[in-house]
N, C-alpha and C positions, 0 to 999 in steps of 0.2 A: 504494500500500500504506500503510495507516495506521501511524503511529509506534507502537512498542511501549512499553508502560508500564514494561518492564524494561530499557530502554536505559540503559546506563551510559556516562558520559563520563570519559575519562582526565584526568590532571593536565596542567597547562600545561608546555611545554618549559622547561628551564633551559639557556639558551644566550645567548651574546653573540658579537660579531664576531671575538673573539680565540680562540675555541674551536678547538682542533686535533683533539681526540678527542671523539667522541660515543658515549656508552654508551646503547644502546637495549634496553629490556626489551620484553616482549610487551604487557602491560596490567597496571595496578596491582591488587594483591590487595584484598580487602574491607577489611582493616585499614588499608592505605595510603589507599584512597579515603575511608574514614571520618575519618582523621587529616589528609587532604589533604597527605600527605607521601610522597615516594618511599621505598620500602623501609622502611616503618614497623613491620612485624611484628617483634617482639622477637627472634625466632629466625632472621630473614633475615640472611644473612652478608654482604650487600652492603657495608655501611659498615665492618665489621671487615676485610674483604678489601681494599677500596680504601685504608683507612687503612694497612694493612701494605704494600701496593704503593707507596704514596706516601711512606711513612715520615713520616706526618703524621696525628695522631690526630683525624680528622674525627668519629669515633664519639662522642667525649667532648663535642663542641660542641652547643649548641642548634641545631635544624634550620636556621633561617635563616642562621646563621653557617657551617654545613656547606656549604650551597649557595654562599655567597660564596667560601669557601675553595676549593671545587671549581672554580669559575670562575677563580680566581687560578691554579690548576694547569692551566688551559686545557682543562678537561674539562666537557662538557655532558651532560645527562640528558634522556631522553624515552622514548617508547614507540612501537613500530611501529603499534599499533592505537590509533585515536583514540576510537572508540565501539564498543560491542558489547553483547550480552546475555550474562549469565553468572550462574549461581547458585554462590555460594562463591568460591573463589580459584584453582582449578585451571585451567591453560591448556586442558586437555582439555574443559572445560565452556564455552569461549568459542563463541558462536554469533553470526551476523549481524555479523561484524567489518567495520568500515570503517577502512581504513588512514589514518594521519596523512598530511598533505600535505607531502611533501619536495621539491616541484617547484622551489622557489626557493633551495635550499641553496647551490648554487655561487655565487649572487649575494650572499646574505645572510651567508654564513659562508665567506669566501674562504680562510681559513687551515685550515679543516677538511680533514683528509686521511685520518683513520682512523675507521671505524665499528666499535665493539665491541658484539657482541650478547650480552646476558645470558640465555643459554639457547638451546635448540634451536628453540623456537617462534619467538622473535624472529629467530633465525638463518636462518629460511626466507626472509627478505628479503635476505640477503647477496648473492645473484647480481645482483639489481637494482642494488645499490650498487657492486658490482664493475664492472658494465657502465657505471656513471656515473663511473668513474675513482677511486673511493675504495679504500683498503686496508681489508679487513674481517677481523675476528677473531670467531669464534663461541666464546664462553667457557662453561664449565659454569654452569648456573643457580645463583644464590646463594640460591634459595628453600629454605625448610625442607622442601619436598616432594622436593627433590633430595638424598635421604639416602644414596644409594649411594656418594658421594664424601665423604671427610673434609674438614675445613677445609684441612688441609695439601695434600691432593690438588688441591682447587680452587685454592688459592693458587699452586701450581706453574703452572697454566694462566693464571691472572690476571696472573702476572708478565710475560706476553707484552706487557702494556701498557708496560712499561719499554722494551722493544725497539721498540715500535711508534712511538714518538714521542720528540722531544727536549724535550717540555714538562716532564718530571720534573726535579726538583732532584737 
């Protein structure tokens, strides 16, 4: 089958061997892909949610410093989907999805014990990670498209990250 001209490639993982928690999204939105930054849409609540959970204002930092600080908190970022076709940014528009390669995680990230999924689409992968021995959490999506929950309602769920790990200060 010929490669599609509309095939999109996600962002590289933000990981190091000391990561204990990995937050997986589904696939970056159009704004994030254009900026080459995770959760770059100004209305996405990811960085404010995580800043509140960590009690550390990552949102105020330049992007590269956010990622460094996140890794110091022993949290990594990536997406379940490595490549796909999609018009716009909605998960419901994803077609021809190819999953990221998680086959070497136990060897490369020996301290990783919790996988948190940012939204239901990413959370569909949770059973596979459960079977691999990881603790999993499916959190409400931080996307602006997830408007049925307020920031406070999302935050109550995202606070589970505090109980999920000992990495937080």
